[in-house]
C-alpha positions in Angstrom: 0.0 0.0 0.0 1.1 3.5 -0.8 1.7 5.6 2.4 0.4 8.8 0.7 -3.0 7.3 0.0 -3.7 6.4 3.7 -3.5 10.0 4.9 -6.5 12.4 5.1 -10.1 12.0 4.0 -11.6 11.3 0.6 -13.8 13.9 -1.0 -16.8 11.7 -0.4 -16.1 11.5 3.3 -15.8 15.3 3.6 -19.1 15.8 1.7 -20.9 13.3 4.0 -19.5 15.0 7.1 -20.5 18.4 5.8 -24.0 17.2 5.1 -24.3 15.8 8.6 -23.1 19.2 10.0 -25.6 21.1 7.8 -28.5 19.0 8.9 -27.6 19.2 12.5 -27.2 23.0 12.3 -30.5 23.5 10.6 -32.3 21.5 13.2 -30.7 23.6 15.9 -31.6 26.9 14.2 -35.2 25.7 13.8 -35.4 24.7 17.4 -34.0 28.0 18.6 -36.5 29.9 16.4 -39.4 27.9 17.9 -38.2 28.5 21.4 -38.0 32.3 20.8 -41.5 32.3 19.3 -42.8 30.3 22.3 -41.1 32.6 24.7 -42.8 35.7 23.2 -46.2 34.0 23.3 -45.8 33.0 26.9 -44.6 36.5 27.8 -47.7 38.0 26.1 -50.0 35.6 27.9 -48.4 36.4 31.3 -48.7 40.1 30.9 -52.4 39.8 29.8 -53.1 37.6 32.9 -51.5 40.2 35.1 -53.6 42.9 33.7 -56.8 40.8 34.0 -55.9 40.1 37.7 -55.2 43.8 38.3 -58.6 44.8 36.9 -60.4 42.1 39.0 -58.6 43.2 42.1 -59.6 46.8 41.5 -63.2 45.7 41.4 -62.9 43.5 44.5 -61.3 46.3 46.4 -64.0 48.8 45.4 -61.6 51.0 43.5 -63.7 50.6 40.3 -67.5 50.6 39.9 -69.0 47.2 40.2 -72.4 47.4 38.4 -74.0 44.8 36.0 -73.1 45.5 32.4 -70.2 45.8 30.1 -67.1 48.0 30.1 -64.1 48.3 27.8 -60.9 50.1 28.1 -57.2 50.5 27.1 -54.3 50.2 29.4 -50.5 50.1 29.1 -48.6 47.4 30.8 -45.0 46.4 30.1 -44.6 49.1 27.4 -47.5 47.5 25.4 -51.0 48.7 24.9 -53.8 46.2 25.9 -57.5 46.2 25.3 -59.7 44.8 28.1 -63.4 43.9 28.2 -65.3 43.5 31.4 -68.7 41.8 31.7 -70.4 42.1 35.1 -73.6 40.1 35.8 -75.8 39.2 38.7 -75.7 35.9 40.4 -78.3 34.0 42.6 -77.0 36.0 45.6 -78.0 39.7 45.5 -74.8 40.6 47.4 -72.5 39.0 44.8 -71.7 39.9 41.2 -69.9 37.8 38.6 -67.1 39.6 36.6 -65.5 38.2 33.5 -62.5 40.0 32.1 -60.9 39.4 28.7 -57.6 41.0 27.7 -56.1 41.2 24.3 -53.3 43.1 22.6 -54.7 46.5 21.4 -53.5 45.8 17.9 -55.5 42.5 17.8 -58.6 43.0 19.9 -60.2 39.8 18.7 -57.2 37.7 20.0 -58.0 37.1 23.6 -54.7 36.4 25.5 -56.2 36.0 29.0 -59.7 35.5 30.5 -60.4 35.7 34.2 -63.6 35.2 36.1 -64.1 36.4 39.7 -66.8 37.4 42.1 -67.4 40.7 43.7 -69.1 41.4 47.0 -71.7 44.2 46.7 -72.8 46.2 49.8 -76.6 46.9 49.8 
């Protein structure tokens, strides 16, 4: 056997190795992209949930009017503008109201990111 032929890789071996590296790298890039998109989605849902909880807490603390009906508004949280809808309705107990709050990004008001339901004590 010739000693010069046993050194190094053949062209075919190099091409196969490069193909394996390219496939592996593309899978990693795809996974990183999906993780980034998922992180943004979860962040948006978290902020919307916080805003819904804040609105419900204001009602329960009496800082906001608790009357049966619907209300809508805009609020800024985490440097983003949010749209919220509040539906307040009566329950079987005259001293308790049911409140349902939906929060969506202001730019997509049909896309509900968070929904929270709570009950409010009403003094007679």
